[in-house]
N, CA, C and O of each residue as an XYZ file, in Angstrom:
188
protein
N      -7.414    -24.047     -5.685
C      -8.235    -24.084     -4.488
C      -7.745    -23.007     -3.522
O      -6.545    -22.908     -3.265
N      -8.652    -22.207     -2.990
C      -8.305    -21.146     -2.045
C      -7.951    -21.747     -0.689
O      -8.569    -22.705     -0.226
N      -6.946    -21.158     -0.078
C      -6.517    -21.624      1.245
C      -6.818    -20.551      2.281
O      -6.929    -19.370      1.952
N      -6.947    -20.972      3.535
C      -7.149    -20.024      4.624
C      -6.146    -20.320      5.729
O      -5.617    -21.425      5.839
N      -5.904    -19.307      6.537
C      -4.981    -19.425      7.664
C      -5.742    -19.099      8.930
O      -6.325    -18.020      9.040
N      -5.749    -20.010      9.889
C      -6.369    -19.773     11.185
C      -5.270    -19.593     12.217
O      -4.391    -20.442     12.365
N      -5.334    -18.473     12.928
C      -4.345    -18.175     13.972
C      -5.052    -18.147     15.312
O      -6.056    -17.454     15.471
N      -4.536    -18.894     16.278
C      -5.100    -18.936     17.621
C      -4.045    -18.511     18.626
O      -2.873    -18.866     18.502
N      -4.473    -17.746     19.623
C      -3.543    -17.275     20.641
C      -4.311    -16.892     21.887
O      -5.541    -16.844     21.873
N      -3.588    -16.618     22.973
C      -4.193    -16.172     24.224
C      -4.109    -14.658     24.326
O      -3.095    -14.060     23.967
N      -5.179    -14.040     24.819
C      -5.179    -12.601     25.040
C      -4.425    -12.291     26.332
O      -4.047    -13.198     27.074
N      -4.211    -11.006     26.590
C      -3.552    -10.616     27.839
C      -4.356    -11.031     29.062
O      -3.805    -11.191     30.151
N      -5.672    -11.207     28.875
C      -6.538    -11.652     29.969
C      -6.593    -13.167     30.100
O      -7.301    -13.693     30.958
N      -5.846    -13.872     29.251
C      -5.801    -15.326     29.303
C      -6.924    -16.019     28.550
O      -7.097    -17.231     28.675
N      -7.690    -15.262     27.766
C      -8.776    -15.846     26.988
C      -8.254    -16.271     25.617
O      -7.299    -15.698     25.093
N      -8.900    -17.284     25.049
C      -8.527    -17.754     23.721
C      -9.150    -16.842     22.667
O     -10.303    -16.429     22.791
N      -8.382    -16.537     21.642
C      -8.867    -15.744     20.511
C      -8.355    -16.387     19.234
O      -7.300    -17.021     19.228
N      -9.103    -16.221     18.160
C      -8.651    -16.752     16.875
C      -9.093    -15.825     15.758
O     -10.100    -15.123     15.859
N      -8.320    -15.844     14.704
C      -8.594    -15.057     13.508
C      -8.348    -15.965     12.310
O      -7.372    -16.714     12.279
N      -9.232    -15.893     11.335
C      -9.057    -16.650     10.100
C      -8.901    -15.671      8.944
O      -9.693    -14.742      8.788
N      -7.877    -15.891      8.145
C      -7.621    -15.074      6.964
C      -7.842    -15.962      5.746
O      -7.222    -17.017      5.615
N      -8.720    -15.531      4.865
C      -9.026    -16.301      3.654
C      -8.103    -15.914      2.508
O      -7.548    -14.816      2.480
N      -7.953    -16.821      1.578
C      -7.202    -16.593      0.335
C      -5.751    -16.183      0.581
O      -5.255    -15.239     -0.033
N      -5.080    -16.890      1.473
C      -3.670    -16.593      1.740
C      -2.809    -17.078      0.579
O      -3.195    -17.980     -0.165
N      -1.642    -16.467      0.441
C      -0.766    -16.847     -0.663
C      -0.193    -18.251     -0.425
O      -0.075    -18.706      0.713
N       0.146    -18.898     -1.483
C       0.613    -20.288     -1.441
C       1.921    -20.472     -0.681
O       2.105    -21.485     -0.005
N       2.839    -19.496     -0.783
C       4.167    -19.666     -0.192
C       4.343    -18.902      1.124
O       5.428    -18.394      1.408
N       3.294    -18.825      1.912
C       3.339    -18.143      3.205
C       4.339    -18.840      4.127
O       4.322    -20.064      4.255
N       5.216    -18.054      4.771
C       6.242    -18.634      5.637
C       5.842    -18.537      7.102
O       4.948    -17.771      7.460
N       6.509    -19.319      7.946
C       6.277    -19.247      9.390
C       6.567    -17.846      9.915
O       5.854    -17.346     10.785
N       7.603    -17.220      9.392
C       7.969    -15.872      9.842
C       6.851    -14.871      9.529
O       6.574    -13.983     10.335
N       6.213    -15.007      8.373
C       5.116    -14.111      8.007
C       3.906    -14.327      8.910
O       3.230    -13.369      9.285
N       3.631    -15.576      9.257
C       2.517    -15.871     10.164
C       2.800    -15.278     11.539
O       1.924    -14.652     12.136
N       4.006    -15.466     12.042
C       4.359    -14.919     13.356
C       4.286    -13.395     13.355
O       3.853    -12.800     14.342
N       4.701    -12.758     12.267
C       4.621    -11.304     12.157
C       3.161    -10.847     12.182
O       2.831     -9.854     12.830
N       2.297    -11.565     11.484
C       0.872    -11.226     11.468
C       0.264    -11.370     12.857
O      -0.553    -10.545     13.265
N       0.653    -12.400     13.577
C       0.141    -12.584     14.933
C       0.634    -11.463     15.843
O      -0.105    -11.016     16.721
N       1.861    -11.005     15.650
C       2.389     -9.908     16.449
C       1.611     -8.624     16.218
O       1.310     -7.901     17.167
N       1.284     -8.336     14.969
C       0.489     -7.150     14.643
C      -0.898     -7.265     15.269
O      -1.423     -6.292     15.810
N      -1.479     -8.442     15.192
C      -2.802     -8.669     15.761
C      -2.803     -8.399     17.262
O      -3.719     -7.754     17.772
N      -1.797     -8.879     17.967
C      -1.717     -8.643     19.414
C      -1.521     -7.163     19.725
O      -2.061     -6.667     20.714
N      -0.760     -6.452     18.899
C      -0.572     -5.023     19.112
C      -1.884     -4.269     18.908
O      -2.203     -3.365     19.679
N      -2.637     -4.629     17.886
C      -3.922     -3.990     17.641
C      -4.905     -4.249     18.773
O      -5.704     -3.381     19.124
N      -4.844     -5.435     19.336
C      -5.731     -5.778     20.444
C      -5.447     -4.871     21.639
O      -6.380     -4.453     22.325
N      -4.199     -4.564     21.899
C      -3.840     -3.714     23.031
C      -4.351     -2.286     22.835
O      -4.603     -1.585     23.815
N      -4.507     -1.846     21.582
C      -4.979     -0.496     21.307
C      -6.476     -0.350     21.495
O      -6.972      0.762     21.677
N      -7.198     -1.452     21.455
C      -8.664     -1.361     21.556
C      -9.148     -1.413     22.982
O     -10.353     -1.348     23.227
């Protein structure tokens, strides 16, 4: 069965944002999720 990961966080403007990643690997760690959220926030600042 395919799994998905939903990440929710606040933007710099205080708004809620979320991203869902489909077909994540079975042994995903908390550290990998936090790293992905960090990259997402950095990309948001560039746009």
